[in-house]
LOGUNU-813737 format. One line per 8 residues: number of its first residue (from 1); their letters; for each residue x, y negated, z of C-alpha. Coordinates in steps of 0.25 Angstrom, whole numbers, plus 2048, in hexadecimal, padded with zeros to 3 digits. Layout:
LOGUNU-813737
NUM = A = X,Y,Z  ...
END
This chain:
LOGUNU-813737
1 = XXXXXXXX = 8C9,20C,F7D  8BB,210,F83  8B2,214,F77  8A6,215,F83  8A9,206,F87  89D,1FD,F83  8A7,1F3,F7B  8AF,201,F73
9 = XXXXXXXX = 8A0,204,F70  89D,1F4,F6C  8AC,1F4,F62  8A7,201,F5C  899,1FC,F59  89E,1EF,F53  8A8,1F5,F4C  8A3,201,F44
17 = XXXXXXXX = 89A,1F9,F3C  8A4,1EF,F37  8AD,1FD,F32  8A3,203,F2C  8A1,1F4,F24  8B1,1F4,F22  8B3,200,F1D  8AA,1FD,F10
25 = XXXXXXXX = 8B0,1F0,F0C  8BC,1F9,F05  8B2,200,EFD  8AB,1F3,EF6  8B9,1EF,EF0  8BB,1FE,EEC  8AD,201,EE6  8AD,1F3,EDE
33 = XXXXXXXX = 8BD,1F7,ED9  8B8,203,ED4  8AB,1FD,ECE  8B4,1F5,EC7  8BD,200,EC3  8B3,209,EBD  8AE,1FE,EB4  8B9,201,EAB
41 = XXXXXXXX = 8C4,1F7,EAC  8D0,1F4,EB6  8CE,1E6,EB3  8C1,1E5,EBC  8C7,1EC,EC8  8D3,1E0,EC7  8C7,1D5,EC5  8BF,1DC,ED1
49 = XXXXXXXX = 8CC,1DD,ED9  8D0,1CD,ED7  8C2,1C9,ED9  8C1,1CF,EE6  8CD,1CA,EEA  8C8,1BB,EE8  8BC,1BE,EF1  8C8,1C3,EFB
57 = XXXXXXXX = 8CF,1B8,EFC  8C3,1AD,EFC  8BC,1B6,F07  8C7,1B8,F10  8C9,1AA,F14  8BA,1AB,F1A  8BB,1B7,F23  8BC,1AC,F2D
65 = XXXXXXXX = 8AC,1AC,F2B  8AB,1B9,F30  8B6,1BA,F3A  8B1,1AC,F41  8A4,1AE,F41  8A5,1BA,F48  8AD,1B7,F53  8A6,1A9,F56
73 = XXXXXXXX = 899,1B2,F56  89D,1BD,F60  8A1,1B5,F69  895,1AC,F6A  88E,1BC,F6A  895,1BC,F76  891,1AF,F7D  883,1B3,F78
81 = XXXXXXXX = 882,1A7,F72  87A,1AA,F66  878,19C,F62  888,19A,F5F  888,1A7,F59  87D,1A4,F4E  884,197,F4C  891,19C,F49
89 = XXXXXXXX = 88A,1A5,F3E  885,198,F38  892,193,F38  898,19C,F31  88C,19F,F26  88E,190,F24  89C,191,F21  899,19D,F18
97 = XXXXXXXX = 890,197,F11  898,189,F10  8A6,192,F0C  89D,199,F02  899,18C,EFA  8A9,188,EF9  8AD,196,EF5  8A2,195,EEA
105 = XXXXXXXX = 8A5,186,EE5  8B5,18B,EE4  8B2,19A,EDE  8BA,196,ED1  8C5,18F,ED6  8C7,199,EE0  8C8,1A4,ED6  8D2,19B,ECD
113 = XXXXXXXX = 8DB,19A,ED6  8DB,1AA,EDD  8DC,1AF,ECD  8E7,1A6,ECA  8EE,1AF,ED4  8EA,1BC,ECE  8F3,1C0,EC4  8E7,1C9,EBC
121 = XXXXXXXX = 8E4,1CA,EAE  8D8,1C3,EA7  8CE,1CE,EA7  8D0,1D1,EB6  8CF,1C2,EBB  8C2,1C1,EB2  8BD,1CC,EB8  8C1,1C8,EC6
129 = XXXXXXXX = 8BC,1B8,EC4  8AD,1C0,EBF  8AD,1C7,ECC  8B1,1BA,ED4  8A8,1B1,ED0  89A,1BA,ED1  89F,1BF,EDF  8A2,1B0,EE4
137 = XXXXXXXX = 894,1AD,EE5  894,1B6,EF1  89C,1AE,EF9  890,1A9,F03  88B,1B7,F04  89A,1BB,F08  89F,1B0,F12  891,1B1,F18
145 = XXXXXXXX = 892,1C0,F1C  8A0,1BD,F23  897,1B5,F2B  88C,1BE,F2E  897,1CB,F30  8A0,1C2,F39  892,1BD,F41  88D,1CB,F42
153 = XXXXXXXX = 89A,1D0,F47  899,1C6,F51  88C,1C9,F57  891,1D6,F5A  889,1DB,F4E  892,1E3,F44  887,1ED,F3E  882,1E0,F36
161 = XXXXXXXX = 891,1DE,F30  890,1ED,F2B  883,1EC,F26  885,1E1,F1F  894,1E4,F19  88F,1F4,F16  883,1EC,F0E  88D,1E2,F07
169 = XXXXXXXX = 897,1ED,F02  88C,1F8,EFE  884,1EE,EF5  891,1E8,EEF  896,1F6,EEA  88A,1FB,EE6  885,1EE,EDE  893,1EC,ED9
177 = XXXXXXXX = 892,1FC,ED3  884,1F7,ECC  886,1EC,EC7  893,1EF,EC0  890,1FA,EBB  87F,1FA,EB9  87E,1EC,EB4  885,1E2,EA9
185 = XXXXXXXX = 88D,1DB,EB5  89A,1E7,EB4  8A4,1E2,EBD  89E,1D5,EC0  894,1DF,EC8  89D,1DF,ED4  89E,1D0,ED7  88F,1D1,ED5
193 = XXXXXXXX = 88E,1DD,EDF  897,1D5,EE9  88F,1C9,EE8  881,1D3,EEA  887,1D9,EF6  88C,1CB,EFD  87F,1C5,EFC  877,1D1,F00
201 = XXXXXXXX = 881,1D4,F0C  87E,1C4,F11  870,1C5,F11  870,1D3,F17  87A,1CC,F23  86E,1C1,F23  862,1CA,F23  86A,1D1,F2F
209 = XXXXXXXX = 86C,1C5,F36  85E,1C2,F36  85A,1D1,F3B  862,1D0,F48  864,1C1,F49  859,1BA,F45  858,1B2,F51  866,1AC,F50
217 = XXXXXXXX = 864,1AB,F41  858,1A1,F44  863,199,F4C  86D,197,F43  86F,189,F3E  87A,187,F34  87A,178,F33  87B,177,F40
225 = XXXXXXXX = 887,182,F44  88F,17A,F39  88F,16E,F40  89E,16C,F44  899,16C,F52  894,17A,F51  89F,17D,F46  8AB,179,F4C
233 = XXXXXXXX = 8B0,187,F53  8AC,18E,F47  8B2,186,F3D  8C0,187,F47  8BF,196,F48  8BD,199,F3B  8C7,18E,F34  8D1,197,F3C
241 = XXXXXXXX = 8CA,1A4,F37  8CC,19E,F28  8DB,19B,F2A  8DE,1A9,F30  8D5,1AF,F22  8E0,1A8,F19  8EC,1AC,F22  8E6,1BB,F21
249 = XXXXXXXX = 8E5,1B9,F12  8F3,1B6,F0F  8F7,1C3,F16  8EE,1CB,F0E  8ED,1C5,F01  8FC,1C4,F03  8FF,1D2,F04  8F8,1D5,EF5
257 = XXXXXXXX = 900,1C8,EF1  90E,1CB,EF7  90B,1DB,EF3  90A,1D6,EE3  918,1D2,EE4  91C,1E1,EE5  914,1E4,ED8  906,1EC,ED4
265 = XXXXXXXX = 909,1F7,EDB  90D,1F1,EE8  902,1E8,EE7  8FA,1F5,EE6  8FE,1FC,EF2  8FE,1EF,EFB  8EE,1EF,EF6  8ED,1FE,EF9
273 = XXXXXXXX = 8F3,1FC,F07  8EC,1EF,F0D  8DD,1F8,F08  8E4,202,F13  8E6,1F8,F1D  8D9,1F0,F1A  8D1,1FE,F1B  8D6,200,F29
281 = XXXXXXXX = 8D2,1F2,F2D  8C5,1F5,F2A  8C3,1FE,F36  8CC,1F5,F3F  8C3,1E8,F3A  8B8,1EF,F40  8BD,1F0,F4E  8C3,1E2,F4C
289 = XXXXXXXX = 8B4,1DC,F48  8AF,1E4,F56  8BB,1DC,F5E  8B7,1D0,F58  8A8,1D0,F5A  8A9,1D6,F6A  8B6,1CC,F6D  8AC,1BF,F69
297 = XXXXXXXX = 8A1,1C7,F71  8AA,1C8,F7D  8AF,1BA,F7C  8A3,1B3,F7C  89E,1BD,F88  8AB,1B9,F8F  8AD,1C9,F91  8BC,1CB,F92
305 = XXXXXXXX = 8BB,1D8,F97  8B1,1DC,F89  8BC,1D5,F81  8C7,1DC,F86  8C2,1EA,F85  8BE,1E6,F76  8CB,1E3,F73  8D1,1EF,F77
313 = XXXXXXXX = 8C4,1F7,F71  8C8,1F1,F63  8D5,1F3,F65  8D4,202,F67  8CA,204,F5C  8D5,1FD,F53  8DF,204,F57  8D9,211,F55
321 = XXXXXXXX = 8D5,20C,F46  8E5,208,F44  8EB,217,F49  8E0,21E,F41  8E3,215,F35  8F2,219,F37  8F2,227,F38  8E7,226,F2A
329 = XXXXXXXX = 8F3,21E,F23  8FE,227,F29  8F7,234,F25  8F0,232,F19  8F8,226,F13  8F7,229,F05  8EA,22F,F04  8E3,222,F0A
337 = XXXXXXXX = 8EC,219,F00  8E6,223,EF6  8D9,21F,EF7  8DC,212,EF4  8E4,215,EE5  8EA,222,EE0  8F4,21A,ED9  902,222,ED8
345 = XXXXXXXX = 90A,216,ED8  902,20D,EE2  901,21B,EEC  911,21D,EEA  913,20E,EEC  90A,20E,EFA  915,219,F00  91F,210,F05
353 = XXXXXXXX = 915,208,F0C  90B,212,F13  913,210,F21  90B,203,F22  8FE,209,F22  902,20F,F30  906,202,F37  8FC,1F8,F32
361 = XXXXXXXX = 8F1,1FF,F37  8F4,1FC,F47  8F9,1EF,F46  8EE,1EC,F3C  8E3,1EF,F46  8E9,1E7,F50  8E8,1D9,F48  8DB,1DD,F43
369 = XXXXXXXX = 8D5,1E0,F50  8DB,1D4,F56  8D4,1CB,F4A  8C7,1D0,F4F  8C9,1CD,F5D  8CE,1BF,F5A  8C3,1BC,F51  8B9,1BF,F5C
377 = XXXXXXXX = 8C0,1B7,F66  8C1,1AC,F5B  8CE,1AA,F5C  8D2,1A6,F50  8DD,19D,F51  8E6,1AA,F56  8DF,1B1,F4A  8E5,1A5,F41
385 = XXXXXXXX = 8F2,1A2,F46  8F3,1B3,F46  8F2,1B3,F38  8FD,1A7,F35  907,1AE,F3C  902,1BB,F34  901,1B6,F27  90D,1AF,F29
393 = XXXXXXXX = 915,1BD,F2D  90E,1C5,F21  914,1BA,F16  922,1B9,F1F  923,1C8,F21  921,1CB,F12  929,1C0,F0D  936,1C5,F17
401 = XXXXXXXX = 934,1D4,F14  931,1D4,F05  940,1D4,F01  944,1DF,F0B  939,1E9,F0A  931,1E5,EFD  922,1E9,EFF  924,1EE,F0A
409 = XXXXXXXX = 925,1E0,F0E  915,1DF,F0C  911,1E9,F16  91D,1E3,F21  915,1D5,F1F  907,1DA,F22  90D,1E4,F2E  913,1D6,F33
417 = XXXXXXXX = 905,1CE,F32  8FE,1D9,F38  906,1D9,F43  907,1CB,F45  8F8,1CA,F46  8F7,1D7,F50  904,1CF,F5A  8FE,1C2,F58
425 = XXXXXXXX = 8EF,1C5,F5C  8F4,1D0,F67  8FB,1C2,F6D  8F0,1B8,F6A  8E6,1C2,F71  8EA,1BD,F7E  8E4,1B0,F7B  8D6,1B5,F79
433 = XXXXX = 8CC,1B0,F82  8BF,1B2,F87  8BB,1AC,F94  8C1,19D,F99  8CA,19E,FA3
END
């Protein structure tokens, strides 16, 4: 990897802002939990945790708004087709607003259905409901931010998403703290803080767009863009990404659901392990976003050499992060887990699973980097089919090994899912075409 090459420098330029923004994400959850904890009642912690889970389930399925918008926009940028670029933004924003209306209409039905699946005390459930029915009014802003982020990345601009993410996360933490401790809102101040952060973030994103892309924004024609003739490609790509998101939910929520079969301690251990694996991904995702932006750009430019160098470069950085993470997990596993929990029972119960931290990073980085490249190439059918196989492999592996290995089956299943994703996308990468033959 030549760090002095123009493409290598471009990869770093695009990746670093995304990494800086990503590493603030877990801080928000930690701070919100700490605020609830310092209000003096364990019920509040549980209620905020369940309320947050409801939004994780709700918004996960709309991740396609960022992914699809980013890939299509990057290719338009590479073709220097700014009309198609702003049309994609209009289509994404229209979809986000329509989805928000649907979410607000079914908010009560969704909450009731999901809470039926949660075995929580009436007190915890009451806190979760209050949190949910306040924060739900941020839906239009939250989904719009998905579109803004995808569009900015597609336009080879990861600084603006970083600014917006940092703003949203900092406002979220400060507003939640001020409102919870210094107003009569109490724990409800945490939800109001999220509301303020999301809407102020959407306003900031629009302001940044007007500042730099004023001419393009003036060309936006939302009603014209959503006519079927213009909307068909956007819908086709994002419908497949929506299915992929639902299948990913099978894996990540299934991980928690299956862990609960083995009792509270194993559930806590699985939560800690997943936090560690996701924290590693915040760094890899920065290079995946860079790969997404540059892959789409070079496909639009019909530049095979640029694409090949981009793929080599982002994989090299992914390998560096994977190796460093493996070393850190191998040398300091207990110290790292101790940052998340000091419960002696959980720490002791985590011992049999520590070796998975040595295996997961390298195999994970392959899957995550390919995700970015395939997204930039808008090769969404391959991404969808890959998740069909990997989600199926996850569920099948768990039930196949549960009887023989107990809780270890959970980690075997997660590893199998990552292995399938990595192998399938590596083989499918031969299908990516950037020039007509």
